[in-house]
C-alpha positions as YAML, in Angstrom:
chain: A
units: angstrom
residues:
- id: 1
  name: MET
  ca: [-12.99, -27.47, -33.95]
- id: 2
  name: LYS
  ca: [-14.61, -24.33, -32.97]
- id: 3
  name: GLN
  ca: [-17.76, -26.14, -31.24]
- id: 4
  name: THR
  ca: [-14.67, -27.83, -29.03]
- id: 5
  name: ILE
  ca: [-13.03, -24.52, -28.27]
- id: 6
  name: THR
  ca: [-16.50, -23.19, -27.17]
- id: 7
  name: THR
  ca: [-16.95, -26.46, -25.40]
- id: 8
  name: LEU
  ca: [-13.94, -25.52, -23.51]
- id: 9
  name: VAL
  ca: [-14.23, -21.88, -22.51]
- id: 10
  name: ILE
  ca: [-17.63, -22.81, -21.12]
- id: 11
  name: ILE
  ca: [-16.50, -25.30, -19.15]
- id: 12
  name: LEU
  ca: [-13.46, -23.11, -18.17]
- id: 13
  name: PHE
  ca: [-16.01, -20.21, -16.80]
- id: 14
  name: ALA
  ca: [-18.24, -22.53, -15.13]
- id: 15
  name: THR
  ca: [-15.12, -23.86, -13.22]
- id: 16
  name: ILE
  ca: [-14.25, -20.07, -12.01]
- id: 17
  name: ALA
  ca: [-17.33, -19.62, -11.14]
- id: 18
  name: THR
  ca: [-17.82, -22.42, -9.08]
- id: 19
  name: SER
  ca: [-14.48, -22.30, -7.69]
- id: 20
  name: GLN
  ca: [-15.36, -18.56, -6.64]
- id: 21
  name: ASN
  ca: [-18.40, -19.48, -5.07]
- id: 22
  name: SER
  ca: [-17.04, -22.16, -3.14]
- id: 23
  name: LEU
  ca: [-14.23, -19.44, -1.89]
- id: 24
  name: THR
  ca: [-17.48, -16.49, -0.96]
- id: 25
  name: GLU
  ca: [-19.27, -19.31, 0.70]
- id: 26
  name: ALA
  ca: [-16.09, -20.36, 2.93]
- id: 27
  name: PHE
  ca: [-15.42, -16.62, 3.73]
- id: 28
  name: SER
  ca: [-19.15, -16.11, 4.56]
- id: 29
  name: LYS
  ca: [-19.20, -19.23, 6.83]
- id: 30
  name: SER
  ca: [-15.90, -18.19, 8.34]
- id: 31
  name: TYR
  ca: [-17.18, -14.66, 9.27]
- id: 32
  name: GLU
  ca: [-20.30, -16.00, 10.73]
- id: 33
  name: PHE
  ca: [-18.35, -18.70, 13.24]
- id: 34
  name: GLU
  ca: [-16.03, -15.74, 14.02]
- id: 35
  name: TYR
  ca: [-19.01, -13.18, 15.16]
- id: 36
  name: ASN
  ca: [-20.15, -16.32, 16.88]
- id: 37
  name: LYS
  ca: [-17.00, -16.45, 19.15]
- id: 38
  name: ASP
  ca: [-16.41, -20.34, 17.28]
- id: 39
  name: LEU
  ca: [-12.62, -19.15, 15.94]
- id: 40
  name: SER
  ca: [-11.37, -22.91, 15.40]
- id: 41
  name: LYS
  ca: [-14.74, -23.30, 13.00]
- id: 42
  name: ALA
  ca: [-13.77, -19.95, 11.38]
- id: 43
  name: ILE
  ca: [-10.60, -21.46, 10.75]
- id: 44
  name: SER
  ca: [-11.60, -24.58, 9.28]
- id: 45
  name: ALA
  ca: [-13.84, -23.25, 6.74]
- id: 46
  name: LEU
  ca: [-11.14, -21.65, 5.36]
- id: 47
  name: ASP
  ca: [-8.80, -24.77, 5.35]
- id: 48
  name: LYS
  ca: [-11.38, -26.38, 3.13]
- id: 49
  name: VAL
  ca: [-10.80, -24.09, 0.60]
- id: 50
  name: TYR
  ca: [-7.23, -23.31, 1.33]
- id: 51
  name: THR
  ca: [-4.34, -22.73, -1.27]
- id: 52
  name: THR
  ca: [-0.91, -21.15, -0.67]
- id: 53
  name: ASP
  ca: [-0.79, -18.61, -3.48]
- id: 54
  name: SER
  ca: [-4.10, -17.02, -2.33]
- id: 55
  name: TYR
  ca: [-3.65, -13.76, -0.73]
- id: 56
  name: GLU
  ca: [-7.01, -13.33, 0.81]
- id: 57
  name: ILE
  ca: [-7.18, -16.74, 2.60]
- id: 58
  name: ASN
  ca: [-3.42, -16.54, 4.11]
- id: 59
  name: LEU
  ca: [-4.28, -12.92, 4.65]
- id: 60
  name: ARG
  ca: [-7.62, -14.03, 6.97]
- id: 61
  name: LEU
  ca: [-5.89, -17.19, 8.53]
- id: 62
  name: GLY
  ca: [-3.18, -14.56, 9.48]
- id: 63
  name: TRP
  ca: [-5.67, -12.89, 11.37]
- id: 64
  name: LEU
  ca: [-7.89, -15.98, 13.02]
- id: 65
  name: TYR
  ca: [-4.56, -17.67, 14.30]
- id: 66
  name: TYR
  ca: [-3.45, -14.38, 15.98]
- id: 67
  name: SER
  ca: [-6.80, -14.17, 17.64]
- id: 68
  name: ILE
  ca: [-6.52, -17.58, 19.14]
- id: 69
  name: GLU
  ca: [-2.86, -16.18, 19.79]
- id: 70
  name: ASP
  ca: [-1.43, -19.00, 17.74]
- id: 71
  name: TYR
  ca: [1.43, -16.31, 16.84]
- id: 72
  name: VAL
  ca: [3.47, -18.87, 15.43]
- id: 73
  name: LYS
  ca: [0.71, -19.71, 12.52]
- id: 74
  name: SER
  ca: [-0.38, -16.28, 12.14]
- id: 75
  name: ILE
  ca: [3.54, -14.69, 11.68]
- id: 76
  name: ASN
  ca: [3.62, -17.89, 8.69]
- id: 77
  name: TYR
  ca: [0.19, -16.83, 7.37]
- id: 78
  name: TYR
  ca: [0.85, -13.28, 7.42]
- id: 79
  name: LYS
  ca: [4.28, -13.94, 5.81]
- id: 80
  name: ASN
  ca: [2.62, -15.70, 3.03]
- id: 81
  name: ALA
  ca: [0.55, -12.98, 2.19]
- id: 82
  name: VAL
  ca: [3.42, -10.24, 1.92]
- id: 83
  name: LYS
  ca: [4.83, -13.15, -0.63]
- id: 84
  name: LYS
  ca: [1.90, -13.08, -2.52]
- id: 85
  name: GLU
  ca: [1.70, -8.95, -2.51]
- id: 86
  name: PRO
  ca: [5.01, -7.58, -1.56]
- id: 87
  name: SER
  ca: [3.58, -4.09, -1.41]
- id: 88
  name: SER
  ca: [0.99, -4.84, 0.92]
- id: 89
  name: ILE
  ca: [0.97, -2.22, 3.55]
- id: 90
  name: GLU
  ca: [-2.32, -4.11, 4.95]
- id: 91
  name: ALA
  ca: [-0.79, -7.57, 5.04]
- id: 92
  name: LYS
  ca: [2.23, -5.83, 6.53]
- id: 93
  name: LEU
  ca: [0.20, -4.32, 9.56]
- id: 94
  name: GLY
  ca: [-1.45, -7.87, 9.80]
- id: 95
  name: LEU
  ca: [1.80, -9.24, 10.72]
- id: 96
  name: ALA
  ca: [2.83, -6.92, 12.89]
- id: 97
  name: TYR
  ca: [0.02, -7.87, 15.49]
- id: 98
  name: PRO
  ca: [1.63, -11.06, 16.07]
- id: 99
  name: ILE
  ca: [5.13, -10.09, 16.28]
- id: 100
  name: SER
  ca: [4.11, -7.28, 18.59]
- id: 101
  name: ALA
  ca: [1.97, -10.15, 20.68]
- id: 102
  name: GLN
  ca: [5.48, -11.66, 20.92]
- id: 103
  name: GLU
  ca: [7.45, -8.67, 22.06]
- id: 104
  name: LYS
  ca: [9.89, -8.74, 19.49]
- id: 105
  name: TRP
  ca: [10.30, -4.85, 19.23]
- id: 106
  name: GLY
  ca: [13.31, -5.04, 16.90]
- id: 107
  name: GLU
  ca: [11.62, -7.15, 14.48]
- id: 108
  name: LEU
  ca: [8.61, -4.74, 14.89]
- id: 109
  name: ILE
  ca: [10.58, -1.80, 14.49]
- id: 110
  name: THR
  ca: [12.09, -3.24, 11.44]
- id: 111
  name: LEU
  ca: [8.74, -4.35, 9.79]
- id: 112
  name: TYR
  ca: [7.11, -0.71, 10.42]
- id: 113
  name: LYS
  ca: [10.32, 0.87, 8.45]
- id: 114
  name: GLU
  ca: [9.50, -1.52, 5.54]
- id: 115
  name: ILE
  ca: [6.26, 0.21, 5.98]
- id: 116
  name: LEU
  ca: [7.11, 3.81, 6.00]
- id: 117
  name: ASN
  ca: [9.25, 3.02, 2.55]
- id: 118
  name: LEU
  ca: [6.37, 2.62, 0.90]
- id: 119
  name: ASP
  ca: [4.12, 4.89, 2.40]
- id: 120
  name: PRO
  ca: [6.35, 7.43, 5.13]
- id: 121
  name: LEU
  ca: [2.96, 9.39, 6.15]
- id: 122
  name: ASN
  ca: [0.96, 6.10, 7.20]
- id: 123
  name: TYR
  ca: [-1.06, 7.36, 10.35]
- id: 124
  name: THR
  ca: [-0.77, 4.20, 12.39]
- id: 125
  name: VAL
  ca: [2.75, 3.05, 11.64]
- id: 126
  name: ASN
  ca: [3.93, 6.61, 12.84]
- id: 127
  name: LEU
  ca: [1.78, 6.76, 15.65]
- id: 128
  name: ARG
  ca: [2.84, 3.29, 16.65]
- id: 129
  name: MET
  ca: [6.81, 4.29, 15.97]
- id: 130
  name: ALA
  ca: [6.34, 7.32, 18.08]
- id: 131
  name: THR
  ca: [4.72, 5.66, 20.84]
- id: 132
  name: LEU
  ca: [7.59, 2.50, 20.78]
- id: 133
  name: TYR
  ca: [10.37, 5.31, 20.98]
- id: 134
  name: TYR
  ca: [8.28, 7.00, 23.82]
- id: 135
  name: TYR
  ca: [8.61, 3.87, 25.67]
- id: 136
  name: ARG
  ca: [12.23, 3.55, 24.97]
- id: 137
  name: LYS
  ca: [12.76, 6.82, 26.50]
- id: 138
  name: ASP
  ca: [14.21, 7.55, 23.11]
- id: 139
  name: PHE
  ca: [12.02, 10.57, 22.89]
- id: 140
  name: VAL
  ca: [13.78, 12.85, 20.08]
- id: 141
  name: LYS
  ca: [13.38, 10.04, 17.82]
- id: 142
  name: ALA
  ca: [9.68, 9.82, 18.73]
- id: 143
  name: ALA
  ca: [9.09, 13.33, 18.49]
- id: 144
  name: SER
  ca: [10.27, 13.13, 14.94]
- id: 145
  name: TYR
  ca: [7.99, 10.05, 14.48]
- id: 146
  name: GLY
  ca: [4.87, 11.99, 15.80]
- id: 147
  name: GLU
  ca: [5.26, 15.20, 14.46]
- id: 148
  name: LYS
  ca: [6.15, 14.16, 10.93]
- id: 149
  name: VAL
  ca: [2.14, 13.31, 10.93]
- id: 150
  name: SER
  ca: [0.41, 15.35, 13.42]
- id: 151
  name: LYS
  ca: [0.21, 18.54, 11.23]
- id: 152
  name: LEU
  ca: [-2.07, 16.12, 8.69]
- id: 153
  name: TYR
  ca: [-4.27, 15.28, 11.96]
- id: 154
  name: PRO
  ca: [-3.91, 18.21, 14.01]
- id: 155
  name: PHE
  ca: [-7.09, 17.64, 15.85]
- id: 156
  name: ASP
  ca: [-6.61, 13.79, 16.45]
- id: 157
  name: TYR
  ca: [-6.73, 12.37, 20.04]
- id: 158
  name: SER
  ca: [-4.09, 9.89, 19.82]
- id: 159
  name: TYR
  ca: [-1.34, 11.65, 18.11]
- id: 160
  name: ASN
  ca: [-1.68, 14.93, 20.53]
- id: 161
  name: LEU
  ca: [-1.67, 12.65, 23.51]
- id: 162
  name: ILE
  ca: [1.45, 11.28, 22.27]
- id: 163
  name: LEU
  ca: [3.10, 14.37, 21.09]
- id: 164
  name: GLY
  ca: [2.06, 15.90, 24.70]
- id: 165
  name: LYS
  ca: [3.50, 13.40, 26.88]
- id: 166
  name: ILE
  ca: [6.76, 13.39, 24.47]
- id: 167
  name: ASN
  ca: [7.12, 16.76, 25.01]
- id: 168
  name: LEU
  ca: [6.47, 16.60, 28.84]
- id: 169
  name: SER
  ca: [9.62, 14.44, 28.96]
- id: 170
  name: LEU
  ca: [11.25, 16.42, 26.77]
- id: 171
  name: GLY
  ca: [10.90, 19.51, 29.10]
- id: 172
  name: ASN
  ca: [8.77, 21.22, 26.10]
- id: 173
  name: ILE
  ca: [5.90, 22.43, 28.50]
- id: 174
  name: ILE
  ca: [4.62, 24.83, 26.17]
- id: 175
  name: HIS
  ca: [3.97, 22.42, 23.11]
- id: 176
  name: ALA
  ca: [2.60, 19.80, 26.01]
- id: 177
  name: LYS
  ca: [-0.16, 22.03, 26.77]
- id: 178
  name: GLU
  ca: [-1.06, 22.62, 23.49]
- id: 179
  name: HIS
  ca: [-0.94, 19.30, 22.49]
- id: 180
  name: LEU
  ca: [-3.02, 17.86, 25.56]
- id: 181
  name: ASN
  ca: [-5.40, 20.81, 25.32]
- id: 182
  name: ALA
  ca: [-6.33, 19.90, 21.63]
- id: 183
  name: ALA
  ca: [-6.57, 16.31, 23.12]
- id: 184
  name: LEU
  ca: [-8.86, 17.35, 26.13]
- id: 185
  name: LEU
  ca: [-11.02, 19.39, 23.36]
- id: 186
  name: TYR
  ca: [-11.48, 15.93, 21.52]
- id: 187
  name: ASP
  ca: [-12.27, 14.15, 24.72]
- id: 188
  name: PRO
  ca: [-13.13, 16.19, 27.68]
- id: 189
  name: THR
  ca: [-13.57, 13.32, 30.10]
- id: 190
  name: ALA
  ca: [-10.28, 11.56, 29.23]
- id: 191
  name: THR
  ca: [-8.41, 11.29, 32.47]
- id: 192
  name: GLU
  ca: [-5.12, 10.72, 31.18]
- id: 193
  name: VAL
  ca: [-4.84, 14.05, 29.86]
- id: 194
  name: LEU
  ca: [-6.64, 15.67, 32.43]
- id: 195
  name: GLY
  ca: [-4.16, 14.10, 35.34]
- id: 196
  name: LEU
  ca: [-1.59, 14.77, 32.65]
- id: 197
  name: LEU
  ca: [-2.47, 18.76, 32.80]
- id: 198
  name: LYS
  ca: [-3.37, 18.95, 36.56]
- id: 199
  name: ALA
  ca: [0.31, 17.55, 37.03]
- id: 200
  name: LEU
  ca: [1.55, 20.82, 35.46]
...
């Protein structure tokens, strides 16, 4: 009986090891094909080992289908990844790509708010929300997202640029100059920043 159990344990570990090796090989091939810009083969490499409950494969396929502009499939795979790991910010940020590509702005904002419920000071999402509301001309709301995180990254180019533009739109010229000058220190060759400052 003891020998039977030992044999079963050995078989189980061997099966797991074989499965892991196959998965690692599939990902390795997928990355190689992507590097060589053969995205269909990058997808095919993972299709051979696909299981619906694999977070990693769903996440990777979400990216690859987004890369070939098949946004419907990309969304489906990203949603599978989110379903598997509901607290995953990386999966939700991935899902944002195909939703944004389809210009589903309301859906995108809802998704970003879900992320901010998990991570209120998320750098990427607060920046994108500030930008979204800036282009919607809701400058007060745009400023609220930008200012929430900018104090954590006071020399960040992207935050200083968007807050410079937001403050210009709000008529806060002094604050606009502060942010734009900080952005210019970060990148003295930034033509957009130079143009905005020159216009003041």
